[in-house]
N, C-alpha and C positions, 0 to 999 in steps of 0.2 A: 504494500500500500504506500503510495507516494504522496507526501504532504508538502505543501509550500510553507517554509519556515515563517513567512510573514502572516499567513492566514491558515493555520492548521485547524483540523477538527471542524471543518464546516459540515453542514448537514449531509452533503453528498458523501464526504469522507466517512462519516459515521454509518451511513447506509451501506456503503461498500464493505466496511469492516464487519458489520453485523451480518451481511449476506455471506461473506466468506466463512464466518463462524458457523452459521446455520448449514452451510454446505459441507462443513467438516474439513475446511482447508486450514493449513497452518498459515500464520500471518507473520510477516516481517514488515516493520514500518521504517521507511526511509524518509528523512526530512531534508528536502532539497533547499538550495540557495544558502547553504551554511556559510559560504564565504562572505556573505553580507552581514552576518551576526557579529556583534562586538563583545557582549558579555556572554561568551559561549557556554561556560559551565552553569551559570545561573539559569540561562535559557533552556539548556538541556534538562536540568532538574525540574523546571516548570513544565516542560513538555511531557516528561515521564509521569509527573503527578496528575496532569490533566488526562493523559491517556488511561491511567489506571482508574480514574474516577468516571470517565465517560464510557469506557469499554471494559468493565470488570470481567466480562466473560472471556477476555483475551489477556488476562493478567499475566505479566511476565514476558509478553512477546518482545523480541528484540527491537530496539528503537535506535536507528543508526543515522547519524548526521552525515550528509553527503553534499557535494557540489558538482552538478553536471558540467559546470563551466571549467572548474580547475581539476576535476577528477578526485578531489579529496574524499576519502572515506569509502571509495568503491571497493577496495580490497576487503575492508571490514564488512561491507554489505554482502559480498560474495560469501564470506565465511559464515555470516549470520544465516544466509539462505541455506547453505549446506547443513548447518546445525539444525535448523528448523525441519528440513527434510528428514534428517536422521531421527529426530524426536517423533515426527509424524508416523514413521515406520517402526517405532520401538515396540518390542515385545518383552513382556515381563513374565517370568515363570509363575506358575500357580503357587509353588511353595513360598516364594518371596512375597507374593501378594497376601497370602494368608497369615504369614508372620507379621506383616505390616498391619493387616486388619485386626489381628488380636491386640496389638498395641494401641490402635485407634479406639477400639471398644473399651479397653481398660482405662485409657485416659479420659474418655468421654462416652459413657454408656448411652445406648439409644433410649428413647423415651419408653414409658410404660403406660400406654393408653388403657383406661379401664382397670389399672392395677396389674396388667400383665405385660411384662417387658418384651419388646420386639427382639427376637433373636436373630443375629446376623451369623449365618452358618458358615458359608465359605464364598470365595470370589475367584473368578477365573477370567482371563482375557480371551475374547472371542474374535477380535479383529484388529487390524491396524488401518491407518489412513482414513480417519483418525483412530487413535487407540480407543477400543470399545471393551467394556467390562460388564460381566453379569454377576450380580450379587444375589445369592440364594438366602432368603430370610423368611421368617414368619410375618404374616400381615404386611406385605409390601405396600399396600395402599395406605397404611397408617403411618408410614415413616415420613416425617415432615420434610419439606423441601430444604429447610435450614440444615438438617442432618445430612442430606444428600450433598449440599454444598460443602459441608465440613469434610466429607469423604473425598470429593473431587479435589478440593484444595490440598488435602493431605496427599493424594496421589501425585499432584503436580510437584509438591515440595520433596516428597520422599524419593521419587524416581526421576527428578530433574526433567520435568516436561512443561517448560514455560511456553505460553503463547499458542499451544495447539489445542483444538477442541478435544474434550474428553467426553465420551458417551458412557453413562452408567445406567444400566437397566436392572431393575429390581424384579426378582421372580420368587414366587412361593414354591417351596419344595413339592407341594401338592400338585403343581402344574406338571410335574414329571411323571405322575402316576397315570398310566394309560387306562386304568380301570376305575379311575375316579368318576363318579356319577353313573357308572354302569349298573343296571339292575342285577340283582343276584339271580342266577338261572333257577328256574323251577325244577322240580323232580323230573328225571328222565322217564320216557314211556315205559322202559323195562321196569323201573322202580315202581311206577304206578301199577303196572300189571301184577308184579309180585305182591305188592301191598294189597291189591284187590283180591287176589287168590287167598291171601292169608285171612282176610275178613270173612270170605265165604266158607272156608274150611271148618 
């Protein structure tokens, strides 16, 4: 995403960034015309703060100051793009995920609606581009959005995944049971026949 240093984060910029996140694309922010800036460090800090406030769903995305006129920062931009691509393709083992999940639950247990605590059983990664995870739990519909954000933020920090969308799907273990909601079979014809003969004997 290319911004103009003089007029960053206009409505169109925010729409493009939001669309990229919804489409599951990793984002790198380049701020152009950096050669015209005088107080560079203060301006960069201000831009980072505004970016995190306006686009929290892309928290941690690399923000690189560049100048198309002088070529300043283009090497850093290329490095940031390659790193974002690597994060977008990252795969985490189930064992590492579940050790991490255990620590997250210990540090901040999930809520207990109606007095019964939601149990987070295990997590696995099911896809990349962007990284997608499935969390098996009891009562997934009752897990608050704030706790989901807590988990996604923890994934970003623990596994160094800044700026890329993370998809977290909650599932009930009951969903895996193919016999759920299936009616119990009635007695077989042979059993009915034998029981009928026993009654007439």
